[in-house]
N, C-alpha and C positions, 0 to 999 in steps of 0.2 A: 648313663649308668651311674647309679649311686650305690654307696656302701660304706661300711665302717672301715676306716683306714687305720692300719697299724704299721708303724715303721720301727724296726729294731735292728740292733747289731747282729751280725751273723754269728752263729754258734757252731760248735763241732757237729751238732745234730743236723745242721743245714747242708752238710756236704753234698748229698745227692741232689737236692734241689738247686744248690749253687752251680754244680757242674751241669745239670740239665739246662738251666737258664743261660749259662755261659755258652754252651753249645748252640742253643737257639739264637743267641745274640750273634755269634760268629757265622752262623749258617743262614741268617735272614737277609732280606734286602736292605736292612738297616745299615749293615757294614758290607763293604765291597771286597773284603778279603777274608780268608779263613786262617785259623792257626792250627797247629798240630794238636791232636786230642790230648796228649800228655800235658800240655800247657795248662789245661783246665784243672787237672789234679795238682800240678805244681803250684798254681796260683792259690788254690784252697789251702794247701799245706803251709804256704808262706803266710797266709792270713792268720792261721792258727798259731804260728810261732810268735808273732808280735804285732801289736797295733801301733808301734812307734812310727812307722812310715807307711803302712798299708792298712787300710780299714775297709770294711764292706758292710752294707746295710741291706735288709730285705724289706720290700714293700708288700703288704698283704691288704687285700680288700675283701671284706666280709669273710675272713678266714681262708681265702684263696691266695696263693702266692702270685703276685702280680708283676714283680720286677725286682731288680737289684741295682745297687750302685757300688762301684769299686773306686776308692779314693787313694790318692798318693799324697804323702805329706813329706815336706822337707824343710829343715831349718834354713832361714835366709837371714844373713847379717843385714842385708840391704833393707829387708822388710821389717826387721826387728822382731822376728819370731817365726812361727811355723807358717808356711805357705801350703795351702791345701788346694788340690785340683781334682776334678772328676775325670777319671780315665775312661770308665765305662758307666753308662746309665742305660738300663734296659727296662722297658715296660712291655709286657706281653701284649700281643696284638688286640686281644679282646678287651683290654683295659686302656687302650690309646684313645685319644681325642675326647677324653672325659675329664681332663684337668688333673689326672693322677700324677703325670710326669712333673707338672709345675708344682704340685703340692709336695711331691717327693723332694724335688730340688730345694724348695724353700725350707723344708725341714733340715736338710743337710746344711744349708747356709746358717741356719739359726742354732744348730746343735753340735756342729763339729767346730771346736775352737780353732781360730786361725788369726794371724796378724793380717793375712790377705787371702782372699779366695780367688782362685784362678780356674779357668775352664779350657785349658789347652788339651782337649781330647783328640783322639785320632780323627783326622779331618774327614775320613769317609764314614763316620757315624752321622749320617745325614739327618735323621730325625732329632737326635739330641742336639746337633749343631743348630738346627732351626729353632728349637726351644730356647737354647741359650741366647741366640741372637735376638729373639723376641723379648727376652728378659734384659737386654742391654749389654750383654757380655760380648767381648771380642774372642773369636776362636782362632788360635794360631796353629800353624802346622806342627805335627808331632815332634819333628826334629828340633823345634824351637823351645820345647817345654823346659828342658834343663838349662839351656842357654839363657832364656828370659828370666829364670829364677835368680840367677847370679848377677844380672846386670844392674 
């Protein structure tokens, strides 16, 4: 599948599509657990309050919403600046296996400033984990995310 790719920061107008994709992500075979539905709304509200430590991007292919990425950011004295990691990366099924996930991730690496980029996502995000490992990243368990930042 080919198409024109657009990647942009999430806006208040993206609320419905973000919540829809977040639900898809947590109800798919990509992730092995579900979260309470209210968490999707709370996550969006938090995104709109500040991008200092939480940021999200939308992936569009030929004008169709193809996926989203949710990033966490934290200042680390050890790293000498902001450490960014991807908490959720979701590409809708019809857009998978076409290189869009890799393109999306490369965009994030190149356009979200960080002293260090980390990928300690939730370990049951099977598809994203495989993508990250193919790109040479180590994926640590979720509970090590904060611990590893301060070491």
